[in-house]
Backbone as a printed PyTorch tensor [residue, N CA C, xyz], in Angstrom:
tensor([[[109.8630, 166.4200, 114.8390],
         [109.7530, 165.0730, 115.2670],
         [111.0800, 164.6160, 115.8330]],

        [[111.0950, 163.9560, 116.9550],
         [112.2910, 163.4410, 117.5650],
         [112.2100, 161.9430, 117.7100]],

        [[113.1890, 161.2360, 117.0790],
         [113.2400, 159.8000, 117.1540],
         [114.4360, 159.4230, 118.0150]],

        [[114.1920, 158.5950, 119.0470],
         [115.2650, 158.1760, 119.9100],
         [115.5080, 156.6670, 119.7840]],

        [[116.7420, 156.2750, 119.6460],
         [117.1290, 154.8730, 119.6160],
         [117.7120, 154.6020, 120.9870]],

        [[117.0340, 153.6810, 121.7040],
         [117.4790, 153.3660, 123.0720],
         [118.2970, 152.0440, 123.0250]],

        [[119.5320, 152.1410, 123.4230],
         [120.3940, 150.9350, 123.4330],
         [121.7950, 151.3040, 123.7750]],

        [[122.5620, 150.3040, 124.1860],
         [123.9490, 150.5620, 124.6780],
         [124.9810, 150.6140, 123.5550]],

        [[124.5780, 150.5200, 122.3260],
         [125.5650, 150.5890, 121.2560],
         [125.8770, 149.2380, 120.6160]],

        [[125.0810, 148.2730, 120.8810],
         [125.2960, 146.8990, 120.3320],
         [124.9840, 146.9160, 118.7920]],

        [[125.2780, 145.8140, 118.1860],
         [125.0520, 145.7020, 116.6850],
         [123.5700, 145.8920, 116.3870]],

        [[122.6800, 145.3500, 117.2190],
         [121.2020, 145.5130, 116.9590],
         [120.8030, 146.9750, 117.0450]],

        [[121.3820, 147.6810, 118.0280],
         [121.1020, 149.1060, 118.2250],
         [121.5290, 149.8790, 116.9840]],

        [[122.6950, 149.5740, 116.4830],
         [123.2550, 150.2510, 115.3060],
         [122.4020, 149.9620, 114.1050]],

        [[121.8990, 148.7560, 113.9930],
         [121.0300, 148.3740, 112.8420],
         [119.7330, 149.1220, 112.8890]],

        [[119.1640, 149.2330, 114.0980],
         [117.9140, 149.9970, 114.2880],
         [118.1320, 151.4760, 113.9370]],

        [[119.2460, 151.9950, 114.3480],
         [119.5730, 153.4120, 114.0200],
         [119.6250, 153.6000, 112.4950]],

        [[120.2960, 152.7100, 111.8320],
         [120.4330, 152.7720, 110.3770],
         [119.0580, 152.6850, 109.6890]],

        [[118.1900, 151.7840, 110.1790],
         [116.8970, 151.6320, 109.6170],
         [116.0120, 152.8470, 109.8490]],

        [[116.1760, 153.4690, 111.0540],
         [115.4000, 154.6650, 111.3510],
         [115.8590, 155.8400, 110.4420]],

        [[117.1740, 155.9440, 110.2590],
         [117.6950, 156.9740, 109.3380],
         [117.2040, 156.8020, 107.9250]],

        [[117.1810, 155.5280, 107.4650],
         [116.6960, 155.2080, 106.1390],
         [115.2100, 155.5710, 105.9740]],

        [[114.4410, 155.2520, 107.0030],
         [112.9930, 155.5300, 106.9560],
         [112.7040, 157.0150, 106.8400]],

        [[113.4360, 157.7710, 107.6600],
         [113.2970, 159.2640, 107.6720],
         [113.6650, 159.7750, 106.2970]],

        [[114.7880, 159.3290, 105.7960],
         [115.2690, 159.8160, 104.4960],
         [114.2810, 159.5010, 103.3680]],

        [[113.7760, 158.2090, 103.3590],
         [112.8230, 157.8100, 102.3000],
         [111.5480, 158.5750, 102.3960]],

        [[111.1110, 158.9730, 103.5700],
         [109.8740, 159.7040, 103.7250],
         [110.0590, 161.2390, 103.5510]],

        [[111.3120, 161.6660, 103.5260],
         [111.5990, 163.0880, 103.3890],
         [111.1880, 163.8820, 104.6460]],

        [[111.2740, 163.2820, 105.8150],
         [110.8250, 163.9390, 107.0180],
         [111.9540, 164.8010, 107.6220]],

        [[111.5470, 165.8000, 108.3380],
         [112.5110, 166.6080, 109.0740],
         [112.4420, 166.0690, 110.5170]],

        [[113.3290, 165.1450, 110.8300],
         [113.3360, 164.4460, 112.1280],
         [114.7220, 164.4450, 112.6920]],

        [[114.8030, 164.6280, 114.0100],
         [116.0410, 164.5160, 114.7240],
         [116.1570, 163.0360, 115.2230]],

        [[117.2800, 162.4110, 114.9510],
         [117.4860, 161.0510, 115.4450],
         [118.6140, 161.0910, 116.5020]],

        [[118.2250, 160.6460, 117.7170],
         [119.1620, 160.6930, 118.8210],
         [119.3890, 159.3110, 119.3820]],

        [[120.6360, 158.9950, 119.6440],
         [120.9690, 157.7220, 120.2510],
         [121.0520, 157.9020, 121.7500]],

        [[120.3540, 157.0890, 122.4860],
         [120.3360, 157.1610, 123.9460],
         [121.0410, 155.8980, 124.4420]],

        [[122.2610, 156.0650, 124.9590],
         [123.1110, 154.8920, 125.3490],
         [123.2220, 154.7920, 126.8720]],

        [[122.8610, 155.8100, 127.6060],
         [122.9390, 155.8280, 129.0720],
         [121.8540, 154.9240, 129.6200]],

        [[122.2890, 153.8760, 130.3690],
         [121.3050, 152.8660, 130.8800],
         [120.3200, 153.5350, 131.8020]],

        [[120.6810, 154.5310, 132.5760],
         [119.7130, 155.2070, 133.4620],
         [118.6450, 155.8970, 132.6640]],

        [[119.0280, 156.5380, 131.5310],
         [118.0670, 157.2540, 130.6910],
         [117.1310, 156.2400, 130.0380]],

        [[117.6540, 155.0790, 129.6330],
         [116.8600, 154.0580, 128.9880],
         [115.8130, 153.5420, 130.0050]],

        [[116.2260, 153.3410, 131.2190],
         [115.3320, 152.8340, 132.2870],
         [114.1910, 153.8240, 132.5360]],

        [[114.4790, 155.1450, 132.4240],
         [113.4580, 156.1720, 132.6120],
         [112.3050, 156.0200, 131.6130]],

        [[112.6090, 155.4120, 130.4650],
         [111.5210, 155.1950, 129.4510],
         [110.7440, 153.9000, 129.8100]],

        [[111.2000, 153.1960, 130.8280],
         [110.4750, 151.9540, 131.1890],
         [110.9380, 150.7770, 130.2930]],

        [[112.0110, 150.9130, 129.5710],
         [112.4760, 149.8880, 128.6660],
         [113.4180, 148.9570, 129.4050]],

        [[113.1340, 147.6830, 129.3340],
         [113.9890, 146.6640, 129.9510],
         [114.7350, 145.7970, 128.9370]],

        [[114.3780, 145.9120, 127.6570],
         [115.0220, 145.1450, 126.6020],
         [115.3420, 146.0720, 125.4730]],

        [[116.5810, 146.0090, 124.9930],
         [116.9660, 146.8570, 123.9030],
         [117.2720, 145.9980, 122.6590]],

        [[117.2750, 146.5650, 121.5090],
         [117.0700, 147.9620, 121.2450],
         [115.6070, 148.3780, 121.3360]],

        [[115.4090, 149.6930, 121.5080],
         [114.0550, 150.2040, 121.5050],
         [114.0400, 151.4940, 120.6830]],

        [[112.8130, 151.8720, 120.2480],
         [112.6840, 153.1270, 119.4620],
         [111.5650, 153.9430, 120.0500]],

        [[111.8290, 155.1940, 120.3030],
         [110.7990, 156.0890, 120.8200],
         [110.6020, 157.2720, 119.8190]],

        [[109.3500, 157.6820, 119.6450],
         [108.9910, 158.7790, 118.8270],
         [108.3530, 159.8800, 119.6690]],

        [[108.9890, 161.0200, 119.7000],
         [108.4970, 162.1310, 120.5040],
         [108.2750, 161.6920, 122.0000]],

        [[109.1940, 160.9110, 122.5020],
         [109.1400, 160.5180, 123.9060],
         [108.2990, 159.2910, 124.2150]],

        [[107.6110, 158.7240, 123.2230],
         [106.7450, 157.5850, 123.4380],
         [107.4070, 156.3510, 122.8440]],

        [[107.5780, 155.3150, 123.6410],
         [108.2420, 154.1200, 123.1570],
         [107.3010, 153.3420, 122.1970]],

        [[107.7530, 153.0350, 121.0150],
         [106.9400, 152.3790, 119.9650],
         [107.4180, 150.9660, 119.7080]],

        [[108.7170, 150.6700, 119.8200],
         [109.2300, 149.3700, 119.5300],
         [110.2500, 148.9910, 120.6320]],

        [[110.1210, 147.7330, 121.1260],
         [111.0190, 147.2710, 122.1740],
         [111.5640, 145.8850, 121.8080]],

        [[112.8660, 145.6990, 121.9690],
         [113.4670, 144.3820, 121.8690],
         [113.5830, 143.7860, 120.5060]],

        [[113.5300, 144.6150, 119.4550],
         [113.7200, 144.0540, 118.1180],
         [114.2360, 145.1460, 117.1790]],

        [[114.8340, 144.6770, 116.1020],
         [115.3170, 145.5860, 115.0600],
         [114.2210, 145.6980, 114.0110]],

        [[113.5200, 146.8090, 114.0830],
         [112.4790, 147.0550, 113.0970],
         [113.0610, 147.4220, 111.7490]],

        [[112.4160, 146.9670, 110.6420],
         [112.9050, 147.3550, 109.3370],
         [112.5230, 148.8130, 109.0850]],

        [[113.1150, 149.3420, 108.0450],
         [112.8050, 150.7070, 107.6400],
         [111.3140, 150.8350, 107.2940]],

        [[110.7510, 149.7830, 106.6420],
         [109.3520, 149.7920, 106.2920],
         [108.4390, 149.8230, 107.5390]],

        [[108.8370, 149.0190, 108.5750],
         [108.0130, 149.0220, 109.8080],
         [108.0800, 150.4040, 110.4570]],

        [[109.2550, 151.0000, 110.4670],
         [109.4250, 152.3200, 111.0810],
         [108.6290, 153.3540, 110.2930]],

        [[108.5890, 153.2840, 108.9730],
         [107.8320, 154.2140, 108.1520],
         [106.3680, 154.1620, 108.5240]],

        [[105.8190, 152.9600, 108.7710],
         [104.4050, 152.7990, 109.1350],
         [104.1410, 153.5150, 110.4890]],

        [[105.1020, 153.4820, 111.4180],
         [104.9620, 154.1820, 112.6890],
         [104.9250, 155.6910, 112.5620]],

        [[105.7530, 156.1550, 111.6040],
         [105.9220, 157.5870, 111.4410],
         [104.8380, 158.2230, 110.5270]],

        [[104.1550, 157.4240, 109.7740],
         [103.1820, 157.9290, 108.8010],
         [101.9830, 158.5840, 109.5110]]])
């Protein structure tokens, strides 16, 4: 499983990254977490508002910092 955090490195992006890492750890998943900070790469996902979270290339959350619990529901 590949989880991508789309954002330019702002505080919200960092919070979403931390929450995604916590969710993966709590669930005991073997997942790669990648930060995508290049604006051109973010646009390729069709994302116009950050932060965003993609799972296996599919955007699941846009424009908000999801909690670890919200992320766990997406990954379950």
